[in-house]
C-alpha positions in Angstrom: 84.6 -40.3 -139.3 81.3 -39.8 -137.2 78.6 -42.3 -138.1 76.4 -41.5 -141.3 72.7 -40.2 -141.7 71.1 -43.2 -143.4 68.5 -42.0 -145.8 66.1 -44.8 -146.7 64.3 -45.1 -150.1 62.2 -48.0 -149.5 61.0 -48.9 -152.8 63.1 -50.4 -155.7 63.9 -47.3 -157.5 67.3 -46.6 -157.4 66.8 -43.7 -159.9 64.8 -42.2 -157.0 67.3 -42.8 -154.3 70.0 -40.8 -156.7 67.6 -37.8 -157.3 67.3 -37.9 -153.3 70.7 -38.0 -152.7 71.6 -35.3 -155.2 68.8 -32.8 -153.1 70.4 -34.1 -149.8 74.4 -33.7 -150.6 73.3 -30.1 -152.1 72.4 -29.2 -148.2 75.5 -30.7 -146.5 78.0 -28.4 -145.0 81.3 -29.3 -143.7 80.7 -29.9 -140.3 77.6 -32.2 -141.1 77.5 -35.8 -140.4 78.1 -37.8 -143.6 75.0 -39.2 -145.7 74.5 -42.5 -146.7 71.8 -43.7 -149.1 70.0 -46.8 -149.2 67.3 -48.6 -151.4 65.4 -51.2 -149.4 63.3 -52.8 -152.5 60.5 -53.8 -150.3 58.2 -53.5 -153.6 59.5 -53.7 -157.0 58.6 -50.0 -158.3 57.3 -47.0 -156.5 55.1 -47.5 -153.4 51.2 -46.5 -154.0 48.7 -48.9 -152.0 48.6 -49.5 -148.6 50.2 -53.1 -149.0 53.0 -51.7 -150.7 53.2 -49.3 -147.7 52.9 -52.3 -145.1 55.8 -54.3 -146.9 57.7 -51.0 -146.9 57.4 -51.0 -143.1 58.7 -54.2 -142.3 62.0 -53.7 -144.3 62.8 -50.2 -143.0 62.0 -51.4 -139.3 64.3 -54.6 -140.2 67.0 -52.5 -141.7 66.9 -49.9 -138.6 67.0 -52.9 -136.2 70.4 -54.3 -138.2 72.3 -51.1 -138.6 71.4 -48.5 -135.6 74.7 -49.1 -134.0 76.3 -47.6 -136.9 74.3 -44.7 -137.8 73.8 -41.4 -136.4 70.2 -41.0 -137.6 67.8 -42.5 -140.1 65.4 -40.6 -142.9 62.6 -42.8 -144.2 62.2 -41.3 -147.6 58.8 -41.7 -148.6 56.0 -39.6 -148.1 53.7 -42.5 -146.2 56.7 -42.8 -143.4 56.6 -46.4 -143.8 57.9 -48.3 -140.4 58.2 -44.9 -138.6 57.1 -46.0 -135.2 58.2 -49.6 -135.6 61.8 -48.0 -136.2 61.6 -46.0 -133.4 60.9 -49.2 -131.0 64.4 -50.5 -132.1 66.5 -47.7 -131.7 66.9 -44.8 -129.8 68.8 -42.8 -132.8 66.9 -39.8 -134.5 64.0 -41.7 -136.8 63.1 -38.9 -139.2 59.8 -39.6 -141.5 59.6 -37.3 -144.9 55.9 -36.7 -144.5 56.0 -35.9 -141.0 58.8 -33.7 -141.3 57.5 -31.9 -144.5 53.6 -31.5 -142.8 55.5 -29.3 -139.9 57.2 -27.2 -142.0 54.1 -26.5 -144.2 52.5 -25.3 -140.8 55.4 -23.0 -140.0 54.6 -21.7 -143.7 51.2 -21.4 -144.0 47.8 -22.2 -142.8 46.0 -24.3 -145.2 47.9 -27.3 -146.8 47.7 -28.6 -150.6 48.9 -31.9 -151.3 50.3 -32.9 -154.7 49.9 -36.7 -154.6 51.7 -39.5 -157.2 48.7 -41.5 -157.3 45.4 -41.8 -156.1 46.0 -44.9 -154.9 48.0 -43.3 -152.2 45.4 -40.7 -151.3 43.4 -42.9 -148.6 46.3 -43.7 -147.0 47.5 -40.3 -146.5 44.0 -39.1 -145.1 44.3 -41.7 -142.8 47.7 -40.5 -141.7 46.0 -36.8 -141.6 43.7 -37.8 -139.3 45.8 -39.9 -137.3 47.9 -37.0 -136.8 44.7 -34.7 -136.3 46.0 -32.4 -139.0 43.0 -33.1 -141.2 41.1 -30.2 -140.9 44.4 -28.1 -142.0 44.6 -30.1 -145.0 43.0 -27.8 -147.7 42.8 -30.6 -150.5 45.1 -33.2 -151.8 45.3 -34.2 -155.8 47.0 -36.4 -157.6 48.8 -36.2 -161.0 48.6 -40.0 -161.6 52.2 -40.8 -162.6 54.5 -43.4 -161.1 56.8 -42.5 -158.6 59.7 -42.9 -161.0 58.0 -40.5 -163.5 57.1 -37.7 -160.8 60.4 -36.0 -160.9 60.9 -36.3 -164.7 60.8 -32.5 -166.0 59.5 -33.5 -169.4 56.8 -35.5 -168.4 55.5 -34.4 -164.7 56.6 -30.8 -164.4 53.3 -29.4 -166.4 51.3 -31.6 -164.3 52.4 -30.9 -161.3 52.4 -26.9 -161.7 48.4 -27.4 -162.7 47.6 -29.4 -160.1 49.4 -27.0 -157.6 47.5 -23.9 -159.1 44.2 -26.0 -158.9 44.9 -26.3 -155.0 45.9 -23.0 -154.7 42.9 -21.7 -156.7 40.0 -24.2 -156.0 41.3 -25.5 -152.7 42.5 -22.5 -150.9 46.0 -23.7 -150.0 48.4 -21.5 -149.2 51.5 -23.8 -149.1 51.9 -26.8 -151.0 53.6 -30.1 -150.2 55.1 -32.5 -152.6 53.4 -35.9 -151.5 56.2 -38.3 -153.4 59.9 -38.2 -152.8 60.1 -38.8 -156.3 59.0 -35.1 -157.2 62.1 -33.8 -155.2 64.0 -32.3 -158.2 61.2 -30.2 -159.5 60.2 -28.6 -156.1 61.8 -25.0 -156.9 60.0 -24.4 -160.7 56.9 -25.6 -159.1 57.1 -23.1 -156.4 58.3 -20.3 -159.0 55.1 -21.1 -161.2 52.6 -21.9 -158.3 53.7 -18.6 -156.3 53.1 -20.2 -153.1 55.7 -21.8 -150.7 56.4 -25.5 -151.7 57.7 -27.8 -149.4 59.9 -30.9 -150.6 59.9 -33.4 -148.2 63.1 -34.7 -148.6 65.4 -31.4 -148.3 62.9 -30.5 -145.3 63.7 -34.0 -143.7 67.7 -33.8 -144.7 68.1 -30.2 -142.8 66.2 -31.6 -140.1 68.1 -34.7 -139.4 71.5 -32.4 -139.9 70.5 -29.9 -137.4 69.5 -32.6 -134.8 72.8 -34.4 -135.2 75.1 -30.7 -134.7 72.5 -30.4 -131.5 73.4 -33.9 -130.3 77.3 -33.8 -131.5 77.0 -36.3 -133.7 78.3 -34.8 -136.6 
C-alpha cells in the first residue's frame, strides 16, 4: 500500500476531524493515495486567537518532522494554515494549507471573495494573511458568525447564520464567491451555496482534491 496523505486537524476537536474525514473520503477514488486523519490537540478547543494558531504551528511542524518519511503528503486542516511554512522546511513532501488552497480556487471562481469566519477573534489573523499573500484587495469582506469551531458545522445551530452571513457578503460587500473560513463548516457547504446563489468554497474538500491530484501526478497514489 502506498503512503497516506495525512490530514492534520491541529485543534482538540475530534468531532471536527470526523466531519473532515467524511468530506474527504467522499472525494476519494480507487486510484488515490489512502487518507489518514489526526487530531493534534495543540489547543483544547478550536483555533481562534493568534496564540492558538502559534501553538498549533509548532505542533504541526513537529508532527510533520516525525512522520514525513511515511507520508505521501500533508494537509493542514485549519483555515489559518498554522505551521505551513515551518512544515515545508522539514520535508520535501507536499504540504497543503486548506486556507491557501481555498483562496486560490475562489479566485478561479470569482473576482471578489467573501469569507465567513467562525469568530471575530480570528479575523485580524486572517487579514494579516491576506495582506501577506497580497490578495487583500480581492477580499470583498469577511464577517463572523461568532460560533465555536465545534458549533460551526452543526446544522441546527449554524446553518441559518451561515446563510444570512453569506447573503450579507453577497449583497452588502459585493462578493461573488464565498469561502468558508473554518474547517468546522465543511458539512454545510452545499446547503449554503444553494441558499446564497454564488459559489461556496469549502477549504477541506478543495485542499483534499488538490492533494489527491498532486499525489497522482507524482506517482504516489
